[in-house]
C-alpha positions as CSV (number, residue, x, y, z in Angstrom):
1,M,-15.6,55.4,-28.1
2,T,-18.8,53.1,-29.0
3,A,-20.5,51.5,-25.7
4,E,-19.7,48.5,-27.5
5,T,-15.6,48.5,-27.3
6,I,-15.9,50.2,-23.6
7,S,-14.4,47.9,-21.5
8,F,-12.6,48.2,-18.0
9,P,-12.2,45.9,-15.1
10,L,-14.9,44.7,-12.9
11,D,-14.0,44.2,-8.8
12,P,-13.3,40.2,-8.5
13,G,-16.6,39.7,-5.9
14,A,-19.2,41.8,-8.0
15,A,-17.6,39.8,-11.4
16,A,-18.4,36.5,-9.4
17,L,-21.8,37.9,-8.5
18,L,-23.1,39.1,-12.0
19,T,-22.0,35.7,-13.6
20,R,-24.1,33.8,-10.7
21,L,-27.2,36.2,-11.7
22,H,-26.2,35.4,-15.6
23,A,-26.0,31.9,-15.0
24,A,-29.5,32.2,-13.2
25,G,-31.3,33.9,-16.3
26,H,-31.8,37.3,-14.6
27,A,-30.2,40.9,-16.2
28,A,-27.5,42.4,-14.2
29,Y,-25.5,45.0,-14.5
30,A,-22.5,47.1,-12.2
31,V,-24.2,50.2,-11.7
32,G,-23.7,54.1,-10.6
33,G,-20.9,55.3,-8.9
34,C,-18.6,52.4,-9.4
35,V,-19.5,52.6,-13.3
36,R,-19.0,56.3,-13.3
37,D,-15.5,56.3,-11.4
38,S,-14.1,53.2,-13.5
39,L,-14.9,55.4,-16.4
40,L,-12.5,58.2,-14.8
41,G,-10.1,55.9,-14.4
42,Q,-10.3,55.7,-10.6
43,T,-10.5,53.1,-8.0
44,P,-14.4,52.6,-7.0
45,H,-14.6,52.1,-3.1
46,D,-17.9,50.6,-3.4
47,W,-19.2,48.4,-6.6
48,D,-23.5,48.2,-6.3
49,L,-25.3,46.0,-8.6
50,C,-28.6,45.8,-10.2
51,T,-30.1,42.7,-11.9
52,S,-33.8,41.8,-12.8
53,A,-34.1,39.4,-10.3
54,T,-36.6,40.2,-7.6
55,P,-35.4,40.3,-4.1
56,E,-37.1,37.0,-3.3
57,Q,-35.1,35.3,-6.0
58,V,-31.8,37.1,-4.5
59,L,-31.8,36.0,-1.2
60,E,-33.0,32.1,-2.9
61,L,-30.0,32.5,-5.0
62,F,-27.0,33.2,-3.1
63,G,-28.8,31.8,0.5
64,E,-29.9,33.6,3.7
65,A,-26.9,33.3,5.4
66,H,-25.2,35.0,3.1
67,C,-27.6,38.2,2.5
68,I,-28.6,40.7,4.9
69,P,-32.1,42.2,4.0
70,T,-31.1,45.9,4.2
71,G,-33.9,47.1,2.3
72,L,-36.4,44.4,0.7
73,Q,-39.3,47.1,0.1
74,H,-37.0,49.1,-2.1
75,G,-35.7,46.1,-3.3
76,T,-32.1,46.0,-2.0
77,V,-30.3,42.7,-0.4
78,T,-26.8,43.0,0.9
79,V,-24.6,40.1,0.0
80,K,-21.9,39.1,1.3
81,H,-19.1,37.7,-1.1
82,G,-15.1,37.1,-0.4
83,G,-15.1,39.1,2.9
84,E,-16.7,42.4,1.1
85,L,-20.4,43.7,1.5
86,Y,-22.0,44.3,-2.3
87,E,-25.4,45.9,-2.6
88,I,-27.8,44.1,-5.1
89,T,-30.9,46.1,-6.3
90,T,-33.7,45.0,-8.6
91,F,-34.9,46.9,-11.1
92,R,-37.2,49.7,-9.9
93,T,-39.4,52.6,-11.0
94,E,-40.3,54.6,-8.1
95,G,-43.8,56.8,-7.1
96,A,-44.7,60.3,-5.7
97,Y,-42.5,61.5,-3.2
98,S,-44.4,63.2,-0.6
99,D,-41.9,64.2,2.2
100,G,-39.6,65.0,-0.1
101,R,-37.2,62.6,0.3
102,H,-38.0,59.2,0.1
103,P,-40.5,57.3,-2.6
104,D,-44.1,56.5,-1.3
105,H,-43.8,53.2,-3.1
106,V,-41.4,51.2,-6.0
107,A,-42.5,49.2,-8.8
108,F,-40.0,46.1,-10.3
109,V,-39.5,46.4,-13.8
110,P,-37.7,44.1,-15.9
111,D,-35.6,46.9,-18.1
112,V,-32.5,48.0,-16.9
113,K,-33.2,51.4,-18.6
114,E,-36.3,52.4,-17.1
115,D,-34.1,51.7,-13.6
116,L,-31.5,54.2,-14.6
117,A,-34.4,56.7,-15.6
118,R,-34.7,57.5,-11.6
119,R,-31.4,58.3,-11.1
120,D,-30.4,61.6,-10.0
121,F,-27.6,62.9,-12.7
122,T,-26.6,61.6,-16.1
123,I,-23.4,60.8,-14.6
124,N,-24.4,58.0,-12.2
125,A,-27.2,56.6,-14.6
126,M,-24.8,54.2,-16.4
127,A,-24.6,50.8,-15.9
128,Y,-22.6,48.2,-17.2
129,N,-21.0,44.1,-17.5
130,A,-18.8,42.6,-19.4
131,E,-20.8,40.9,-21.9
132,E,-23.2,43.7,-22.8
133,G,-20.6,46.7,-22.5
134,L,-22.1,50.3,-21.0
135,I,-25.9,50.9,-21.0
136,D,-26.0,54.9,-21.2
137,P,-29.3,55.9,-22.3
138,F,-29.2,59.7,-21.1
139,G,-25.8,60.7,-21.9
140,G,-23.5,60.4,-19.0
141,Q,-20.3,59.2,-20.7
142,N,-20.4,62.4,-22.7
143,D,-20.9,64.5,-19.6
144,L,-18.2,63.0,-17.8
145,A,-16.0,63.6,-20.5
146,A,-17.2,67.2,-21.3
147,G,-16.7,67.8,-17.2
148,I,-20.8,68.5,-16.5
149,V,-23.2,67.8,-13.9
150,R,-26.7,67.2,-15.1
151,A,-29.8,65.9,-13.9
152,V,-31.4,62.8,-15.3
153,G,-34.1,64.3,-17.4
154,E,-36.0,67.5,-16.1
155,P,-34.1,68.7,-13.0
156,Q,-36.9,70.4,-11.3
157,R,-38.9,67.0,-11.0
158,R,-35.6,65.2,-9.7
159,F,-35.3,68.0,-7.1
160,E,-38.5,68.2,-6.2
161,E,-38.4,64.2,-5.4
162,D,-35.4,64.3,-3.1
163,A,-33.8,67.7,-2.1
164,L,-31.1,66.1,-0.7
165,R,-29.9,65.6,-4.5
166,I,-29.4,69.7,-4.6
167,L,-26.3,69.1,-2.3
168,R,-24.9,65.9,-4.1
169,L,-25.0,68.4,-6.9
170,Y,-22.4,70.4,-5.8
171,R,-20.8,67.7,-4.0
172,F,-20.4,66.1,-6.9
173,A,-19.5,68.8,-9.0
174,A,-16.5,70.0,-6.1
175,R,-15.3,66.6,-6.2
176,F,-14.7,66.0,-9.6
177,G,-14.0,69.9,-10.4
178,F,-17.0,69.6,-13.0
179,A,-19.2,72.5,-14.1
180,I,-23.0,72.3,-13.7
181,D,-25.8,72.2,-16.1
182,P,-27.1,75.8,-16.3
183,A,-31.0,74.2,-15.9
184,T,-30.1,71.8,-13.5
185,G,-28.2,74.7,-11.3
186,Q,-31.0,76.9,-11.9
187,A,-33.6,73.9,-10.3
188,A,-31.3,73.7,-7.6
189,R,-31.3,77.2,-6.5
190,A,-35.0,77.7,-6.9
191,L,-35.9,74.6,-4.9
192,C,-33.3,74.9,-2.6
193,R,-35.5,76.2,0.3
194,H,-37.2,72.5,0.1
195,L,-33.4,71.1,1.7
196,D,-36.0,71.5,4.7
197,C,-37.1,68.3,4.2
198,V,-33.7,66.8,4.6
199,S,-32.7,65.7,8.0
200,E,-29.8,67.9,10.0
201,E,-27.7,64.8,9.9
202,R,-28.0,64.2,6.1
203,I,-27.0,67.9,5.6
204,A,-24.2,68.2,7.2
205,E,-22.5,64.5,6.2
206,E,-23.5,66.2,2.3
207,L,-21.7,69.4,3.4
208,S,-18.6,67.5,4.9
209,R,-18.2,65.7,1.5
210,L,-18.5,68.7,-0.4
211,L,-15.8,70.6,1.8
212,A,-13.5,67.8,1.4
213,A,-13.5,68.5,-2.2
214,P,-10.1,69.3,-3.5
215,A,-11.3,73.5,-4.4
216,P,-15.2,73.9,-3.2
217,G,-15.2,77.5,-3.2
218,A,-16.7,78.1,-6.3
219,Y,-19.4,75.4,-5.4
220,L,-20.5,77.0,-1.9
221,E,-23.9,78.5,-3.7
222,A,-25.0,81.4,-1.9
223,E,-28.6,79.9,-1.9
224,V,-27.9,77.0,-0.8
225,L,-25.9,77.9,1.6
226,A,-28.5,80.7,3.2
227,V,-30.9,77.6,3.9
228,I,-27.8,75.8,5.5
229,F,-26.2,78.6,7.5
230,P,-28.5,81.5,7.2
231,E,-26.6,83.4,10.5
232,L,-23.7,84.0,7.8
233,D,-23.0,87.1,5.7
234,A,-23.0,86.5,2.0
235,A,-20.7,89.5,1.9
236,E,-18.2,87.2,3.7
237,L,-18.6,84.5,1.2
238,P,-15.7,85.5,-1.4
239,E,-13.6,85.8,1.5
240,S,-14.7,82.0,3.3
241,R,-14.5,80.9,-0.4
242,R,-10.5,82.3,-0.5
243,I,-9.8,80.7,2.7
244,L,-11.3,77.2,2.2
245,D,-9.4,77.0,-1.4
246,A,-6.1,77.7,0.5
247,L,-6.7,74.7,3.1
248,E,-5.9,70.9,2.1
249,P,-8.5,69.0,1.0
250,G,-9.9,65.6,2.8
251,M,-12.1,64.6,5.3
252,E,-9.8,64.7,8.0
253,H,-9.3,68.3,7.0
254,V,-13.1,69.0,7.0
255,P,-13.0,70.6,10.6
256,V,-10.3,72.9,9.4
257,R,-12.5,73.9,6.5
258,L,-15.6,74.2,8.7
259,A,-13.9,76.3,11.2
260,A,-13.1,78.7,7.8
261,L,-16.8,79.1,7.1
262,L,-17.8,79.7,10.4
263,C,-15.0,81.9,11.7
264,P,-17.2,85.1,11.0
265,L,-19.8,83.6,13.7
266,G,-17.5,83.7,16.2
267,E,-17.1,80.7,18.8
268,A,-20.5,80.8,20.3
269,G,-22.6,81.2,16.7
270,A,-19.9,78.4,15.4
271,R,-21.4,76.1,18.0
272,A,-25.1,76.6,17.4
273,A,-24.7,76.4,14.1
274,L,-23.3,73.1,14.6
275,K,-25.9,72.1,16.8
276,R,-28.2,72.8,15.3
277,L,-26.8,70.6,12.1
278,K,-26.6,67.6,14.9
279,C,-22.5,67.4,14.5
280,S,-21.1,65.7,16.6
281,N,-19.8,66.7,20.2
282,A,-16.1,66.5,19.1
283,L,-16.9,67.7,15.8
284,T,-18.2,71.0,17.5
285,G,-15.8,71.2,19.9
286,T,-13.3,71.1,18.1
287,V,-14.3,73.5,15.2
288,A,-15.4,75.8,18.1
289,T,-11.7,75.4,19.3
290,L,-10.0,76.4,16.2
291,V,-12.5,79.4,15.7
292,R,-11.6,81.1,19.3
293,E,-8.2,80.5,18.5
294,A,-8.5,82.0,15.1
295,A,-9.7,84.6,16.1
296,A,-7.5,85.6,18.6
297,G,-4.5,85.7,16.3
298,M,-0.6,84.9,17.0
299,P,0.4,85.8,20.4
300,G,3.3,88.0,20.8
301,A,5.6,86.2,22.8
302,A,8.4,84.3,21.4
303,L,8.3,81.9,19.0
304,T,9.4,78.8,21.5
305,L,7.1,79.9,24.5
306,T,4.4,80.3,22.3
307,A,4.6,77.1,21.1
308,K,4.9,75.6,24.5
309,R,1.6,77.6,25.8
310,F,-0.2,76.3,22.8
311,L,0.9,72.5,23.6
312,S,-0.3,73.0,27.7
313,R,-3.7,73.4,26.2
314,Y,-3.9,71.4,22.9
315,D,-2.4,68.1,21.0
316,L,0.0,68.7,18.0
317,A,-2.8,67.6,15.5
318,T,-4.9,70.5,16.7
319,I,-1.7,73.0,16.7
320,T,-1.2,72.3,13.0
321,N,-5.3,72.4,12.3
322,L,-4.9,75.9,13.9
323,T,-1.6,77.1,12.4
324,A,-3.1,76.1,8.9
325,L,-6.5,77.9,9.4
326,C,-4.4,80.9,10.1
327,S,-2.3,80.7,7.7
328,A,-5.0,80.8,5.0
329,R,-7.0,83.5,6.7
330,H,-3.6,85.8,6.9
331,P,-0.8,84.8,4.1
332,E,0.9,87.6,5.0
333,Q,1.6,85.7,7.9
334,A,2.2,82.3,6.6
335,E,6.0,82.0,7.5
336,A,5.5,82.9,11.2
337,F,2.4,80.5,11.5
338,A,4.5,77.5,9.7
339,A,7.2,78.3,12.4
340,L,4.7,78.0,15.2
341,Q,3.9,74.4,14.0
342,Q,7.3,73.7,13.5
343,E,8.9,74.6,16.9
344,A,5.4,72.8,18.6
345,A,6.3,69.7,16.4
346,R,10.3,69.7,17.6
347,L,9.0,70.4,21.5
348,V,6.6,67.4,21.1
349,E,9.3,65.3,19.2
350,T,12.4,66.1,22.1
351,N,9.5,65.3,24.8
352,A,9.8,68.8,26.2
353,C,7.7,69.4,29.1
354,C,4.3,71.5,28.4
355,R,1.8,70.2,30.7
356,I,1.5,69.4,33.8
357,N,1.5,65.6,33.7
358,Q,5.1,66.0,32.0
359,L,6.7,67.9,35.4
360,A,9.1,65.7,37.0
361,V,6.9,66.2,40.2
362,N,3.0,65.4,40.8
363,G,0.4,66.1,43.1
364,R,1.6,62.8,45.4
365,D,4.8,64.2,45.3
366,L,4.0,67.5,46.9
367,M,1.6,66.2,49.4
368,D,4.1,64.1,50.7
369,A,6.0,67.1,50.9
370,G,3.7,68.9,53.2
371,I,1.7,70.7,50.9
372,R,-2.1,70.4,51.8
373,P,-4.5,68.3,49.0
374,G,-7.3,70.8,47.5
375,P,-7.1,73.9,45.0
376,G,-4.1,74.8,46.9
377,L,-2.0,71.9,45.0
378,R,-3.2,72.8,41.4
379,R,-2.4,76.2,42.1
380,V,1.1,75.4,43.1
381,L,1.5,72.9,40.3
382,D,0.3,75.6,38.1
383,A,3.1,78.1,38.9
384,L,5.5,75.5,38.8
385,L,4.5,74.5,35.1
386,E,4.6,78.1,34.6
387,Q,8.4,78.8,35.5
388,V,9.3,75.6,33.4
389,L,7.7,76.9,30.5
390,T,9.1,80.3,30.8
391,G,12.6,78.3,31.5
392,Q,13.3,79.7,35.1
393,L,12.8,76.5,36.4
394,P,14.5,73.1,35.1
395,N,12.0,70.1,34.9
396,E,13.7,68.2,37.7
397,K,12.5,66.9,41.0
398,A,14.8,68.7,43.8
399,A,14.1,72.1,41.9
400,L,10.5,71.7,41.6
401,L,9.9,70.6,45.5
402,A,11.9,73.6,46.9
403,A,10.1,76.3,44.3
404,A,7.1,74.2,45.4
405,A,7.5,75.3,49.0
406,Q,8.2,78.8,48.1
407,V,5.1,79.0,46.2
408,A,2.9,77.2,48.8
409,A,3.4,79.9,51.6
410,S,3.4,82.4,49.6
């Protein structure tokens, strides 16, 4: 299929903005990820546009009331249209990258091909509009068809310009299940130490997106991972890859996959590693909990009691994540962990008493019955919950108050 015959539907808002730019005499295209995804038959999440119009001309054309000057120094204006936001960037070339992340300066140019030449990978270096079809000077369409991620131009230069592209290489390859061009992979491995130019937050973001891929194990390059998590033993990596690929994909499952990767470090080591990457307290806590509980293994108590004890400490989502992690780590026990998750779900659905706040009595009831406030009150509540969990007491107010008096007197 030639470039002239390629056609795919544009997002209506993007098409309208391109029409306005063309009518004003400017060249303009959809560019980057939206073109790549459209060629793959996928629905793009974002539609980015590029144009020969300068930022000032874009502001004048669409009106400042509809524009957000998000990156004027780099030629980018965000335009509000139809309730959506579209980034429109002027064709540009870039100067040196002194910090290994950002260009020292940009220069606006009239030709889209010059703009595409500055981009990271061939599959992201394509532009499209309905009138001209596909603009693909670096063979991105062929690489898409072959399932290859390849740097635009000289790989070493691309990664020296922006070290974050090293992580993006593996993230894109993992997302699509593509192979990595050998020269591009070699350059990434050789230069991965330059990831120290990248902020911890951006490393964490790219790593999360990589871990969300369908089967990320093969794309966890040992040399790169050693830079991000130097605490990990390379000998553990093959098993970690297996476990990761056995877990559900998607951003919502990233905490479980992070836990799978960091399990060899233990709870304290996992916390330290995620703190270094400046991950949120919520994510760090979730991963640390999963690492700790996965190390403990399956308790020996009966199924229902085990599920109740877990529900006394964690919500059902955490238990579901934990059983998934344990099943992936110990596939020979997968049925037992699945049964535990199902029993926990049943207990939640039937509103079984598993927590103090589900008891038929509360602290006020106990104080009204003569039990003094303070640490002793909590001790009584804990004892009542334990008897309910183990089936020694029904979760009924009269029975609980009678038992509370005995516990308080003991």
